[in-house]
PDB file of N, CA, C and O in Angstrom:
ATOM      1  N   UNK A   1      32.441  71.509  -4.866  1.00  0.00           N
ATOM      2  CA  UNK A   1      32.104  70.048  -5.063  1.00  0.00           C
ATOM      3  C   UNK A   1      32.489  69.284  -3.846  1.00  0.00           C
ATOM      4  O   UNK A   1      33.552  69.517  -3.270  1.00  0.00           O
ATOM      5  N   UNK A   2      31.623  68.350  -3.430  1.00  0.00           N
ATOM      6  CA  UNK A   2      31.946  67.501  -2.324  1.00  0.00           C
ATOM      7  C   UNK A   2      31.825  66.059  -2.682  1.00  0.00           C
ATOM      8  O   UNK A   2      30.822  65.612  -3.239  1.00  0.00           O
ATOM      9  N   UNK A   3      32.885  65.320  -2.349  1.00  0.00           N
ATOM     10  CA  UNK A   3      32.802  63.822  -2.540  1.00  0.00           C
ATOM     11  C   UNK A   3      32.689  63.081  -1.241  1.00  0.00           C
ATOM     12  O   UNK A   3      33.491  63.274  -0.327  1.00  0.00           O
ATOM     13  N   UNK A   4      31.668  62.211  -1.159  1.00  0.00           N
ATOM     14  CA  UNK A   4      31.436  61.454   0.075  1.00  0.00           C
ATOM     15  C   UNK A   4      31.513  59.990  -0.140  1.00  0.00           C
ATOM     16  O   UNK A   4      31.197  59.511  -1.229  1.00  0.00           O
ATOM     17  N   UNK A   5      31.921  59.255   0.854  1.00  0.00           N
ATOM     18  CA  UNK A   5      31.745  57.809   0.751  1.00  0.00           C
ATOM     19  C   UNK A   5      30.285  57.543   0.921  1.00  0.00           C
ATOM     20  O   UNK A   5      29.531  58.398   1.386  1.00  0.00           O
ATOM     21  N   UNK A   6      29.874  56.324   0.536  1.00  0.00           N
ATOM     22  CA  UNK A   6      28.481  55.949   0.749  1.00  0.00           C
ATOM     23  C   UNK A   6      28.156  55.953   2.248  1.00  0.00           C
ATOM     24  O   UNK A   6      27.024  56.296   2.587  1.00  0.00           O
ATOM     25  N   UNK A   7      28.989  55.626   3.098  1.00  0.00           N
ATOM     26  CA  UNK A   7      28.734  55.641   4.522  1.00  0.00           C
ATOM     27  C   UNK A   7      28.541  57.153   4.959  1.00  0.00           C
ATOM     28  O   UNK A   7      27.574  57.456   5.658  1.00  0.00           O
ATOM     29  N   UNK A   8      29.380  58.016   4.584  1.00  0.00           N
ATOM     30  CA  UNK A   8      29.192  59.428   4.955  1.00  0.00           C
ATOM     31  C   UNK A   8      27.981  59.959   4.406  1.00  0.00           C
ATOM     32  O   UNK A   8      27.271  60.683   5.105  1.00  0.00           O
ATOM     33  N   UNK A   9      27.648  59.653   3.140  1.00  0.00           N
ATOM     34  CA  UNK A   9      26.329  60.100   2.563  1.00  0.00           C
ATOM     35  C   UNK A   9      25.129  59.626   3.326  1.00  0.00           C
ATOM     36  O   UNK A   9      24.194  60.389   3.569  1.00  0.00           O
ATOM     37  N   UNK A  10      25.147  58.368   3.706  1.00  0.00           N
ATOM     38  CA  UNK A  10      23.983  57.898   4.502  1.00  0.00           C
ATOM     39  C   UNK A  10      23.914  58.535   5.895  1.00  0.00           C
ATOM     40  O   UNK A  10      22.839  58.791   6.436  1.00  0.00           O
ATOM     41  N   UNK A  11      25.099  58.777   6.449  1.00  0.00           N
ATOM     42  CA  UNK A  11      25.121  59.343   7.823  1.00  0.00           C
ATOM     43  C   UNK A  11      24.679  60.824   7.769  1.00  0.00           C
ATOM     44  O   UNK A  11      24.155  61.344   8.754  1.00  0.00           O
ATOM     45  N   UNK A  12      24.886  61.496   6.630  1.00  0.00           N
ATOM     46  CA  UNK A  12      24.704  62.870   6.483  1.00  0.00           C
ATOM     47  C   UNK A  12      23.593  63.198   5.407  1.00  0.00           C
ATOM     48  O   UNK A  12      23.694  64.241   4.761  1.00  0.00           O
ATOM     49  N   UNK A  13      22.636  62.416   5.218  1.00  0.00           N
ATOM     50  CA  UNK A  13      21.749  62.470   4.064  1.00  0.00           C
ATOM     51  C   UNK A  13      21.121  63.823   3.952  1.00  0.00           C
ATOM     52  O   UNK A  13      21.199  64.437   2.888  1.00  0.00           O
ATOM     53  N   UNK A  14      20.497  64.325   4.998  1.00  0.00           N
ATOM     54  CA  UNK A  14      19.771  65.601   4.949  1.00  0.00           C
ATOM     55  C   UNK A  14      20.702  66.712   4.502  1.00  0.00           C
ATOM     56  O   UNK A  14      20.415  67.458   3.566  1.00  0.00           O
ATOM     57  N   UNK A  15      21.849  66.800   5.215  1.00  0.00           N
ATOM     58  CA  UNK A  15      22.808  67.823   4.979  1.00  0.00           C
ATOM     59  C   UNK A  15      23.380  67.770   3.471  1.00  0.00           C
ATOM     60  O   UNK A  15      23.684  68.781   2.837  1.00  0.00           O
ATOM     61  N   UNK A  16      23.476  66.558   3.024  1.00  0.00           N
ATOM     62  CA  UNK A  16      24.021  66.319   1.684  1.00  0.00           C
ATOM     63  C   UNK A  16      23.034  66.848   0.583  1.00  0.00           C
ATOM     64  O   UNK A  16      23.390  67.486  -0.408  1.00  0.00           O
ATOM     65  N   UNK A  17      21.713  66.487   0.899  1.00  0.00           N
ATOM     66  CA  UNK A  17      20.702  66.996  -0.008  1.00  0.00           C
ATOM     67  C   UNK A  17      20.548  68.466   0.064  1.00  0.00           C
ATOM     68  O   UNK A  17      20.275  69.115  -0.946  1.00  0.00           O
ATOM     69  N   UNK A  18      20.722  69.038   1.281  1.00  0.00           N
ATOM     70  CA  UNK A  18      20.658  70.491   1.408  1.00  0.00           C
ATOM     71  C   UNK A  18      21.725  71.148   0.561  1.00  0.00           C
ATOM     72  O   UNK A  18      21.461  72.193  -0.035  1.00  0.00           O
ATOM     73  N   UNK A  19      22.980  70.557   0.475  1.00  0.00           N
ATOM     74  CA  UNK A  19      24.044  71.065  -0.304  1.00  0.00           C
ATOM     75  C   UNK A  19      23.582  71.111  -1.819  1.00  0.00           C
ATOM     76  O   UNK A  19      23.773  72.089  -2.541  1.00  0.00           O
ATOM     77  N   UNK A  20      22.983  69.998  -2.201  1.00  0.00           N
ATOM     78  CA  UNK A  20      22.495  69.946  -3.628  1.00  0.00           C
ATOM     79  C   UNK A  20      21.494  71.017  -3.863  1.00  0.00           C
ATOM     80  O   UNK A  20      21.602  71.715  -4.872  1.00  0.00           O
ATOM     81  N   UNK A  21      20.528  71.206  -3.015  1.00  0.00           N
ATOM     82  CA  UNK A  21      19.511  72.200  -3.096  1.00  0.00           C
ATOM     83  C   UNK A  21      20.154  73.622  -3.211  1.00  0.00           C
ATOM     84  O   UNK A  21      19.578  74.512  -3.838  1.00  0.00           O
ATOM     85  N   UNK A  22      21.321  73.814  -2.612  1.00  0.00           N
ATOM     86  CA  UNK A  22      21.963  75.124  -2.614  1.00  0.00           C
ATOM     87  C   UNK A  22      22.889  75.266  -3.766  1.00  0.00           C
ATOM     88  O   UNK A  22      23.650  76.231  -3.831  1.00  0.00           O
ATOM     89  N   UNK A  23      22.853  74.311  -4.711  1.00  0.00           N
ATOM     90  CA  UNK A  23      23.634  74.408  -5.979  1.00  0.00           C
ATOM     91  C   UNK A  23      25.004  73.763  -5.961  1.00  0.00           C
ATOM     92  O   UNK A  23      25.766  73.850  -6.925  1.00  0.00           O
ATOM     93  N   UNK A  24      25.288  73.149  -4.909  1.00  0.00           N
ATOM     94  CA  UNK A  24      26.602  72.451  -4.750  1.00  0.00           C
ATOM     95  C   UNK A  24      26.584  71.093  -5.458  1.00  0.00           C
ATOM     96  O   UNK A  24      25.556  70.419  -5.400  1.00  0.00           O
ATOM     97  N   UNK A  25      27.607  70.671  -6.090  1.00  0.00           N
ATOM     98  CA  UNK A  25      27.709  69.334  -6.681  1.00  0.00           C
ATOM     99  C   UNK A  25      28.125  68.343  -5.575  1.00  0.00           C
ATOM    100  O   UNK A  25      29.142  68.538  -4.910  1.00  0.00           O
ATOM    101  N   UNK A  26      27.381  67.355  -5.402  1.00  0.00           N
ATOM    102  CA  UNK A  26      27.669  66.275  -4.391  1.00  0.00           C
ATOM    103  C   UNK A  26      27.868  64.976  -5.155  1.00  0.00           C
ATOM    104  O   UNK A  26      26.992  64.558  -5.911  1.00  0.00           O
ATOM    105  N   UNK A  27      28.997  64.347  -4.964  1.00  0.00           N
ATOM    106  CA  UNK A  27      29.389  63.062  -5.512  1.00  0.00           C
ATOM    107  C   UNK A  27      29.423  62.072  -4.451  1.00  0.00           C
ATOM    108  O   UNK A  27      29.897  62.348  -3.349  1.00  0.00           O
ATOM    109  N   UNK A  28      28.912  60.860  -4.748  1.00  0.00           N
ATOM    110  CA  UNK A  28      28.981  59.757  -3.693  1.00  0.00           C
ATOM    111  C   UNK A  28      29.789  58.621  -4.267  1.00  0.00           C
ATOM    112  O   UNK A  28      29.482  58.129  -5.354  1.00  0.00           O
ATOM    113  N   UNK A  29      30.779  58.210  -3.582  1.00  0.00           N
ATOM    114  CA  UNK A  29      31.636  57.149  -4.055  1.00  0.00           C
ATOM    115  C   UNK A  29      31.286  55.849  -3.355  1.00  0.00           C
ATOM    116  O   UNK A  29      31.260  55.738  -2.129  1.00  0.00           O
ATOM    117  N   UNK A  30      31.010  54.845  -4.240  1.00  0.00           N
ATOM    118  CA  UNK A  30      30.692  53.431  -3.689  1.00  0.00           C
ATOM    119  C   UNK A  30      31.615  52.489  -4.467  1.00  0.00           C
ATOM    120  O   UNK A  30      31.411  52.247  -5.656  1.00  0.00           O
ATOM    121  N   UNK A  31      32.578  51.991  -3.815  1.00  0.00           N
ATOM    122  CA  UNK A  31      33.524  51.114  -4.432  1.00  0.00           C
ATOM    123  C   UNK A  31      34.266  51.838  -5.443  1.00  0.00           C
ATOM    124  O   UNK A  31      34.885  52.851  -5.119  1.00  0.00           O
ATOM    125  N   UNK A  32      34.263  51.387  -6.720  1.00  0.00           N
ATOM    126  CA  UNK A  32      35.016  52.040  -7.798  1.00  0.00           C
ATOM    127  C   UNK A  32      34.077  52.890  -8.649  1.00  0.00           C
ATOM    128  O   UNK A  32      34.472  53.359  -9.716  1.00  0.00           O
ATOM    129  N   UNK A  33      32.851  53.094  -8.198  1.00  0.00           N
ATOM    130  CA  UNK A  33      31.851  53.909  -8.940  1.00  0.00           C
ATOM    131  C   UNK A  33      31.627  55.237  -8.183  1.00  0.00           C
ATOM    132  O   UNK A  33      31.755  55.301  -6.960  1.00  0.00           O
ATOM    133  N   UNK A  34      31.292  56.280  -8.941  1.00  0.00           N
ATOM    134  CA  UNK A  34      31.007  57.556  -8.439  1.00  0.00           C
ATOM    135  C   UNK A  34      29.636  58.028  -9.004  1.00  0.00           C
ATOM    136  O   UNK A  34      29.376  57.981 -10.206  1.00  0.00           O
ATOM    137  N   UNK A  35      28.776  58.488  -8.052  1.00  0.00           N
ATOM    138  CA  UNK A  35      27.419  58.855  -8.440  1.00  0.00           C
ATOM    139  C   UNK A  35      27.312  60.351  -8.165  1.00  0.00           C
ATOM    140  O   UNK A  35      27.959  60.882  -7.262  1.00  0.00           O
ATOM    141  N   UNK A  36      26.447  61.043  -8.998  1.00  0.00           N
ATOM    142  CA  UNK A  36      26.180  62.431  -8.639  1.00  0.00           C
ATOM    143  C   UNK A  36      24.759  62.551  -8.255  1.00  0.00           C
ATOM    144  O   UNK A  36      23.910  61.838  -8.788  1.00  0.00           O
ATOM    145  N   UNK A  37      24.450  63.477  -7.299  1.00  0.00           N
ATOM    146  CA  UNK A  37      23.116  63.652  -6.830  1.00  0.00           C
ATOM    147  C   UNK A  37      22.568  64.893  -7.535  1.00  0.00           C
ATOM    148  O   UNK A  37      23.240  65.923  -7.582  1.00  0.00           O
ATOM    149  N   UNK A  38      21.389  64.806  -8.066  1.00  0.00           N
ATOM    150  CA  UNK A  38      20.695  65.870  -8.762  1.00  0.00           C
ATOM    151  C   UNK A  38      19.211  65.965  -8.262  1.00  0.00           C
ATOM    152  O   UNK A  38      18.583  65.009  -7.808  1.00  0.00           O
ATOM    153  N   UNK A  39      18.734  67.236  -8.404  1.00  0.00           N
ATOM    154  CA  UNK A  39      17.371  67.424  -8.060  1.00  0.00           C
ATOM    155  C   UNK A  39      16.554  67.159  -9.370  1.00  0.00           C
ATOM    156  O   UNK A  39      16.940  67.585 -10.459  1.00  0.00           O
ATOM    157  N   UNK A  40      15.432  66.450  -9.211  1.00  0.00           N
ATOM    158  CA  UNK A  40      14.560  66.142 -10.361  1.00  0.00           C
ATOM    159  C   UNK A  40      13.234  66.719 -10.100  1.00  0.00           C
ATOM    160  O   UNK A  40      12.651  66.499  -9.038  1.00  0.00           O
ATOM    161  N   UNK A  41      12.731  67.460 -11.046  1.00  0.00           N
ATOM    162  CA  UNK A  41      11.413  68.109 -10.955  1.00  0.00           C
ATOM    163  C   UNK A  41      10.345  67.060 -11.199  1.00  0.00           C
ATOM    164  O   UNK A  41      10.568  66.088 -11.921  1.00  0.00           O
ATOM    165  N   UNK A  42       9.215  67.257 -10.610  1.00  0.00           N
ATOM    166  CA  UNK A  42       8.172  66.283 -10.720  1.00  0.00           C
ATOM    167  C   UNK A  42       7.741  66.125 -12.194  1.00  0.00           C
ATOM    168  O   UNK A  42       7.349  65.031 -12.600  1.00  0.00           O
ATOM    169  N   UNK A  43       7.807  67.176 -12.975  1.00  0.00           N
ATOM    170  CA  UNK A  43       7.462  67.049 -14.408  1.00  0.00           C
ATOM    171  C   UNK A  43       8.418  66.152 -15.147  1.00  0.00           C
ATOM    172  O   UNK A  43       8.079  65.512 -16.142  1.00  0.00           O
ATOM    173  N   UNK A  44       9.630  66.128 -14.623  1.00  0.00           N
ATOM    174  CA  UNK A  44      10.643  65.216 -15.294  1.00  0.00           C
ATOM    175  C   UNK A  44      10.422  63.776 -15.060  1.00  0.00           C
ATOM    176  O   UNK A  44      11.026  62.928 -15.717  1.00  0.00           O
ATOM    177  N   UNK A  45       9.531  63.469 -14.098  1.00  0.00           N
ATOM    178  CA  UNK A  45       9.245  62.007 -13.805  1.00  0.00           C
ATOM    179  C   UNK A  45       8.112  61.456 -14.708  1.00  0.00           C
ATOM    180  O   UNK A  45       7.840  60.255 -14.706  1.00  0.00           O
ATOM    181  N   UNK A  46       7.515  62.276 -15.411  1.00  0.00           N
ATOM    182  CA  UNK A  46       6.359  61.858 -16.228  1.00  0.00           C
ATOM    183  C   UNK A  46       6.759  61.656 -17.693  1.00  0.00           C
ATOM    184  O   UNK A  46       7.588  62.409 -18.204  1.00  0.00           O
ATOM    185  N   UNK A  47       6.217  60.703 -18.351  1.00  0.00           N
ATOM    186  CA  UNK A  47       6.485  60.510 -19.762  1.00  0.00           C
ATOM    187  C   UNK A  47       5.498  61.315 -20.630  1.00  0.00           C
ATOM    188  O   UNK A  47       4.295  61.326 -20.366  1.00  0.00           O
ATOM    189  N   UNK A  48       6.024  61.986 -21.664  1.00  0.00           N
ATOM    190  CA  UNK A  48       5.187  62.696 -22.485  1.00  0.00           C
ATOM    191  C   UNK A  48       4.433  61.722 -23.383  1.00  0.00           C
ATOM    192  O   UNK A  48       4.826  60.565 -23.533  1.00  0.00           O
ATOM    193  N   UNK A  49       3.359  62.201 -23.970  1.00  0.00           N
ATOM    194  CA  UNK A  49       2.572  61.258 -24.860  1.00  0.00           C
ATOM    195  C   UNK A  49       3.446  60.860 -26.126  1.00  0.00           C
ATOM    196  O   UNK A  49       3.271  59.772 -26.676  1.00  0.00           O
ATOM    197  N   UNK A  50       4.347  61.732 -26.550  1.00  0.00           N
ATOM    198  CA  UNK A  50       5.196  61.412 -27.674  1.00  0.00           C
ATOM    199  C   UNK A  50       6.201  60.296 -27.246  1.00  0.00           C
ATOM    200  O   UNK A  50       6.483  59.381 -28.020  1.00  0.00           O
ATOM    201  N   UNK A  51       6.721  60.393 -26.022  1.00  0.00           N
ATOM    202  CA  UNK A  51       7.687  59.336 -25.584  1.00  0.00           C
ATOM    203  C   UNK A  51       6.988  58.040 -25.420  1.00  0.00           C
ATOM    204  O   UNK A  51       7.506  57.000 -25.827  1.00  0.00           O
ATOM    205  N   UNK A  52       5.784  58.063 -24.815  1.00  0.00           N
ATOM    206  CA  UNK A  52       4.995  56.781 -24.668  1.00  0.00           C
ATOM    207  C   UNK A  52       4.799  56.146 -26.102  1.00  0.00           C
ATOM    208  O   UNK A  52       4.965  54.938 -26.273  1.00  0.00           O
ATOM    209  N   UNK A  53       4.453  56.972 -27.092  1.00  0.00           N
ATOM    210  CA  UNK A  53       4.215  56.461 -28.374  1.00  0.00           C
ATOM    211  C   UNK A  53       5.501  55.847 -28.959  1.00  0.00           C
ATOM    212  O   UNK A  53       5.421  54.781 -29.570  1.00  0.00           O
ATOM    213  N   UNK A  54       6.661  56.459 -28.802  1.00  0.00           N
ATOM    214  CA  UNK A  54       7.889  55.892 -29.233  1.00  0.00           C
ATOM    215  C   UNK A  54       8.227  54.595 -28.532  1.00  0.00           C
ATOM    216  O   UNK A  54       8.762  53.683 -29.163  1.00  0.00           O
ATOM    217  N   UNK A  55       7.943  54.487 -27.288  1.00  0.00           N
ATOM    218  CA  UNK A  55       8.195  53.321 -26.513  1.00  0.00           C
ATOM    219  C   UNK A  55       7.340  52.182 -26.954  1.00  0.00           C
ATOM    220  O   UNK A  55       7.807  51.052 -27.095  1.00  0.00           O
ATOM    221  N   UNK A  56       6.000  52.497 -27.187  1.00  0.00           N
ATOM    222  CA  UNK A  56       5.042  51.415 -27.707  1.00  0.00           C
ATOM    223  C   UNK A  56       5.515  50.943 -29.111  1.00  0.00           C
ATOM    224  O   UNK A  56       5.511  49.745 -29.397  1.00  0.00           O
ATOM    225  N   UNK A  57       5.910  51.873 -29.955  1.00  0.00           N
ATOM    226  CA  UNK A  57       6.434  51.558 -31.252  1.00  0.00           C
ATOM    227  C   UNK A  57       7.610  50.601 -31.245  1.00  0.00           C
ATOM    228  O   UNK A  57       7.691  49.626 -31.992  1.00  0.00           O
ATOM    229  N   UNK A  58       8.542  50.965 -30.314  1.00  0.00           N
ATOM    230  CA  UNK A  58       9.776  50.068 -30.142  1.00  0.00           C
ATOM    231  C   UNK A  58       9.437  48.752 -29.655  1.00  0.00           C
ATOM    232  O   UNK A  58      10.052  47.782 -30.097  1.00  0.00           O
ATOM    233  N   UNK A  59       8.463  48.603 -28.731  1.00  0.00           N
ATOM    234  CA  UNK A  59       8.106  47.379 -28.216  1.00  0.00           C
ATOM    235  C   UNK A  59       7.434  46.525 -29.363  1.00  0.00           C
ATOM    236  O   UNK A  59       7.666  45.319 -29.446  1.00  0.00           O
ATOM    237  N   UNK A  60       6.647  47.139 -30.192  1.00  0.00           N
ATOM    238  CA  UNK A  60       6.023  46.415 -31.250  1.00  0.00           C
ATOM    239  C   UNK A  60       7.013  45.867 -32.278  1.00  0.00           C
ATOM    240  O   UNK A  60       6.888  44.759 -32.799  1.00  0.00           O
ATOM    241  N   UNK A  61       8.043  46.755 -32.540  1.00  0.00           N
ATOM    242  CA  UNK A  61       9.069  46.381 -33.504  1.00  0.00           C
ATOM    243  C   UNK A  61       9.870  45.227 -32.861  1.00  0.00           C
ATOM    244  O   UNK A  61      10.294  44.327 -33.586  1.00  0.00           O
ATOM    245  N   UNK A  62      10.089  45.215 -31.556  1.00  0.00           N
ATOM    246  CA  UNK A  62      10.847  44.168 -30.917  1.00  0.00           C
ATOM    247  C   UNK A  62      10.137  42.879 -31.052  1.00  0.00           C
ATOM    248  O   UNK A  62      10.744  41.878 -31.432  1.00  0.00           O
ATOM    249  N   UNK A  63       8.817  42.859 -30.745  1.00  0.00           N
ATOM    250  CA  UNK A  63       7.953  41.697 -30.737  1.00  0.00           C
ATOM    251  C   UNK A  63       7.830  41.140 -32.118  1.00  0.00           C
ATOM    252  O   UNK A  63       7.671  39.926 -32.240  1.00  0.00           O
ATOM    253  N   UNK A  64       7.887  41.892 -33.142  1.00  0.00           N
ATOM    254  CA  UNK A  64       7.725  41.476 -34.537  1.00  0.00           C
ATOM    255  C   UNK A  64       9.049  41.067 -35.143  1.00  0.00           C
ATOM    256  O   UNK A  64       9.115  40.607 -36.283  1.00  0.00           O
ATOM    257  N   UNK A  65      10.144  41.249 -34.333  1.00  0.00           N
ATOM    258  CA  UNK A  65      11.441  40.842 -34.896  1.00  0.00           C
ATOM    259  C   UNK A  65      12.170  41.889 -35.762  1.00  0.00           C
ATOM    260  O   UNK A  65      13.127  41.571 -36.467  1.00  0.00           O
ATOM    261  N   UNK A  66      11.722  43.066 -35.694  1.00  0.00           N
ATOM    262  CA  UNK A  66      12.239  44.145 -36.558  1.00  0.00           C
ATOM    263  C   UNK A  66      13.477  44.823 -35.913  1.00  0.00           C
ATOM    264  O   UNK A  66      13.838  45.924 -36.330  1.00  0.00           O
ATOM    265  N   UNK A  67      14.118  44.216 -34.937  1.00  0.00           N
ATOM    266  CA  UNK A  67      15.205  44.832 -34.316  1.00  0.00           C
ATOM    267  C   UNK A  67      16.445  43.923 -34.451  1.00  0.00           C
ATOM    268  O   UNK A  67      16.349  42.727 -34.726  1.00  0.00           O
ATOM    269  N   UNK A  68      17.592  44.546 -34.245  1.00  0.00           N
ATOM    270  CA  UNK A  68      18.812  43.750 -34.302  1.00  0.00           C
ATOM    271  C   UNK A  68      19.131  43.175 -32.903  1.00  0.00           C
ATOM    272  O   UNK A  68      18.793  43.769 -31.880  1.00  0.00           O
ATOM    273  N   UNK A  69      19.761  42.055 -32.895  1.00  0.00           N
ATOM    274  CA  UNK A  69      20.208  41.369 -31.688  1.00  0.00           C
ATOM    275  C   UNK A  69      21.593  40.825 -31.784  1.00  0.00           C
ATOM    276  O   UNK A  69      21.906  40.220 -32.809  1.00  0.00           O
ATOM    277  N   UNK A  70      22.416  40.973 -30.858  1.00  0.00           N
ATOM    278  CA  UNK A  70      23.783  40.463 -30.922  1.00  0.00           C
ATOM    279  C   UNK A  70      24.070  39.637 -29.697  1.00  0.00           C
ATOM    280  O   UNK A  70      23.578  39.897 -28.599  1.00  0.00           O
ATOM    281  N   UNK A  71      24.909  38.601 -29.934  1.00  0.00           N
ATOM    282  CA  UNK A  71      25.248  37.738 -28.807  1.00  0.00           C
ATOM    283  C   UNK A  71      26.116  38.431 -27.692  1.00  0.00           C
ATOM    284  O   UNK A  71      26.076  38.110 -26.504  1.00  0.00           O
ATOM    285  N   UNK A  72      26.882  39.392 -28.209  1.00  0.00           N
ATOM    286  CA  UNK A  72      27.827  40.102 -27.230  1.00  0.00           C
ATOM    287  C   UNK A  72      28.180  41.402 -27.885  1.00  0.00           C
ATOM    288  O   UNK A  72      27.796  41.703 -29.015  1.00  0.00           O
ATOM    289  N   UNK A  73      28.951  42.181 -27.100  1.00  0.00           N
ATOM    290  CA  UNK A  73      29.427  43.482 -27.572  1.00  0.00           C
ATOM    291  C   UNK A  73      30.343  43.389 -28.756  1.00  0.00           C
ATOM    292  O   UNK A  73      30.303  44.239 -29.646  1.00  0.00           O
ATOM    293  N   UNK A  74      31.199  42.332 -28.781  1.00  0.00           N
ATOM    294  CA  UNK A  74      32.104  42.137 -29.933  1.00  0.00           C
ATOM    295  C   UNK A  74      31.275  41.958 -31.178  1.00  0.00           C
ATOM    296  O   UNK A  74      31.621  42.550 -32.200  1.00  0.00           O
ATOM    297  N   UNK A  75      30.254  41.221 -31.172  1.00  0.00           N
ATOM    298  CA  UNK A  75      29.448  40.962 -32.427  1.00  0.00           C
ATOM    299  C   UNK A  75      28.800  42.261 -32.831  1.00  0.00           C
ATOM    300  O   UNK A  75      28.692  42.542 -34.025  1.00  0.00           O
ATOM    301  N   UNK A  76      28.361  43.072 -31.874  1.00  0.00           N
ATOM    302  CA  UNK A  76      27.710  44.364 -32.263  1.00  0.00           C
ATOM    303  C   UNK A  76      28.788  45.288 -32.835  1.00  0.00           C
ATOM    304  O   UNK A  76      28.521  46.010 -33.795  1.00  0.00           O
ATOM    305  N   UNK A  77      29.976  45.284 -32.278  1.00  0.00           N
ATOM    306  CA  UNK A  77      31.040  46.101 -32.768  1.00  0.00           C
ATOM    307  C   UNK A  77      31.407  45.702 -34.174  1.00  0.00           C
ATOM    308  O   UNK A  77      31.617  46.564 -35.027  1.00  0.00           O
ATOM    309  N   UNK A  78      31.488  44.410 -34.435  1.00  0.00           N
ATOM    310  CA  UNK A  78      31.817  43.945 -35.779  1.00  0.00           C
ATOM    311  C   UNK A  78      30.763  44.345 -36.786  1.00  0.00           C
ATOM    312  O   UNK A  78      31.099  44.712 -37.912  1.00  0.00           O
ATOM    313  N   UNK A  79      29.484  44.282 -36.407  1.00  0.00           N
ATOM    314  CA  UNK A  79      28.475  44.756 -37.325  1.00  0.00           C
ATOM    315  C   UNK A  79      28.610  46.198 -37.619  1.00  0.00           C
ATOM    316  O   UNK A  79      28.449  46.585 -38.776  1.00  0.00           O
ATOM    317  N   UNK A  80      28.911  47.077 -36.609  1.00  0.00           N
ATOM    318  CA  UNK A  80      29.083  48.469 -36.810  1.00  0.00           C
ATOM    319  C   UNK A  80      30.334  48.764 -37.702  1.00  0.00           C
ATOM    320  O   UNK A  80      30.323  49.669 -38.536  1.00  0.00           O
ATOM    321  N   UNK A  81      31.361  47.993 -37.494  1.00  0.00           N
ATOM    322  CA  UNK A  81      32.543  48.209 -38.309  1.00  0.00           C
ATOM    323  C   UNK A  81      32.372  47.906 -39.780  1.00  0.00           C
ATOM    324  O   UNK A  81      33.090  48.421 -40.638  1.00  0.00           O
ATOM    325  N   UNK A  82      31.331  46.994 -40.062  1.00  0.00           N
ATOM    326  CA  UNK A  82      31.101  46.581 -41.391  1.00  0.00           C
ATOM    327  C   UNK A  82      30.087  47.616 -42.143  1.00  0.00           C
ATOM    328  O   UNK A  82      29.859  47.505 -43.347  1.00  0.00           O
ATOM    329  N   UNK A  83      29.561  48.523 -41.417  1.00  0.00           N
ATOM    330  CA  UNK A  83      28.667  49.514 -42.041  1.00  0.00           C
ATOM    331  C   UNK A  83      29.380  50.398 -43.002  1.00  0.00           C
ATOM    332  O   UNK A  83      28.765  51.279 -43.604  1.00  0.00           O
TER     333      UNK A  83
END
């Protein structure tokens, strides 16, 4: 596993991606966050017809007011605690 600063990652982009291609885990640290670099297959970038249907159904439910909405996380947590 290799951990790089964002600066080092940018300076060594090709070498870092080569490491990922060779199976090594590469982490990039930016401030207090850490990101992992992964290879994504072209097929993973496409939505399946089933997923598109679920998204469309969720959008329709949202538009018709069939979803829950909370002012903040505390309100959502309170709702879940009351279940």
